[in-house]
C-alpha positions in Angstrom: 27.4 105.9 40.4 28.5 102.4 39.7 32.1 103.4 40.1 31.4 104.9 43.5 29.7 101.6 44.5 32.8 99.8 43.3 35.1 102.4 44.9 33.1 101.8 48.2 33.4 98.2 48.1 37.0 98.4 47.4 37.5 100.8 50.3 35.6 98.4 52.4 37.6 95.6 51.3 40.9 97.5 52.1 39.5 98.6 55.5 38.4 95.0 56.1 42.0 93.7 55.0 43.6 96.4 57.2 41.3 95.2 60.0 42.1 91.6 59.6 45.8 92.5 59.5 45.8 94.4 62.9 43.5 91.7 64.2 46.2 89.0 63.3 48.8 91.2 64.9 46.8 91.4 68.0 46.0 87.7 68.2 49.8 87.0 67.7 50.6 89.1 70.6 48.0 87.5 72.6 49.4 84.1 71.6 53.0 85.0 72.5 51.5 86.4 75.9 49.6 83.2 76.5 52.6 80.9 75.6 54.9 82.9 78.1 52.0 82.7 80.8 51.8 78.8 80.2 55.7 78.6 80.5 55.6 80.6 83.7 53.0 78.3 85.0 54.8 75.1 84.1 57.8 76.3 85.8 55.9 77.5 88.8 54.2 74.0 88.9 57.5 72.3 88.9 58.6 74.4 91.8 55.7 73.8 93.7 56.3 70.0 93.2 59.8 70.6 94.6 58.5 72.8 97.5 55.8 70.2 98.2 58.4 67.4 98.5 60.6 69.4 101.0 57.6 70.3 102.9 56.5 66.5 103.2 60.1 65.7 104.1 60.2 68.5 106.7 57.0 67.3 108.1 58.3 63.9 108.4 61.3 65.0 110.0 59.2 67.0 112.6 57.1 64.0 113.4 60.3 61.8 114.1 61.8 64.4 116.1 58.4 65.0 118.2 58.3 61.2 118.8 62.1 61.4 119.9 61.3 64.4 122.2 58.3 62.5 123.7 60.2 59.3 124.5 63.1 61.3 126.1 60.7 63.2 128.2 59.0 59.9 129.3 62.6 58.8 130.1 63.1 61.8 132.3 59.8 61.3 134.1 61.7 58.3 136.0 64.6 60.5 136.8 62.3 63.2 138.1 60.2 60.6 140.2 63.6 59.0 141.7 64.7 62.6 142.4 61.4 63.4 144.2 61.7 60.1 146.3 65.4 60.9 147.2 64.1 64.4 148.3 61.3 62.8 150.4 63.6 60.3 152.0 66.3 62.9 152.6 63.5 64.9 154.4 62.4 61.8 156.3 66.2 61.2 157.4 66.3 65.0 158.4 63.1 64.6 160.5 64.5 61.6 162.3 67.9 63.2 163.2 65.8 66.2 164.6 63.7 63.8 166.7 67.0 62.1 168.0 68.7 65.4 168.8 65.6 66.7 170.4 65.2 63.5 172.6 69.1 63.7 173.5 68.6 67.4 174.5 65.5 66.6 176.4 67.2 63.6 178.1 70.6 65.4 178.8 68.4 68.4 180.6 66.4 65.6 182.5 69.7 63.9 183.8 71.9 67.1 184.1 71.3 66.9 187.8 72.1 63.4 188.2 75.3 63.7 186.1 76.6 66.8 188.1 75.9 64.5 191.2 77.8 61.5 189.7 80.6 63.8 188.8 80.8 65.1 192.3 80.7 61.6 193.8 83.4 60.5 191.4 85.6 63.6 192.3 85.1 62.7 196.0 86.1 59.1 195.2 89.2 60.0 193.5 90.0 62.6 196.3 89.6 59.7 198.8 91.8 57.4 196.7 94.5 59.9 196.6 94.5 60.4 200.4 94.5 56.7 201.1 97.4 56.4 198.7 99.3 59.4 200.0 98.6 57.9 203.7 99.7 54.5 202.6 103.0 56.2 201.0 103.5 58.2 204.0 103.2 55.1 206.4 106.2 53.2 204.7 
């Protein structure tokens, strides 16, 4: 019976040794996997630093561009105000020309009879002058 006991202890020792061996193999594989994960995380961390720097630079350029656009927009406001003022001035000039034209038309209509009468008197005066010159020339 002691032999069975020794044999059982020997089997337990061998089983424990096999267990430790496979456990060591598993831990080595886990260690290799963890090393790969750590390496991947370090690479990713370096890439994130580069990405962070590029993002910061892009944000800075965007801010500069936004400030430039705002400055140029303010510069254009003066031009738009000037164009608006020019449009208003042109509208005022058109209105003044329209008033003058209307005034001339009304004045012409009011004096049309007088002008026609003046033209008739002028024609009569020219006829008298021609007759007088014709009579003067025939008397010679």
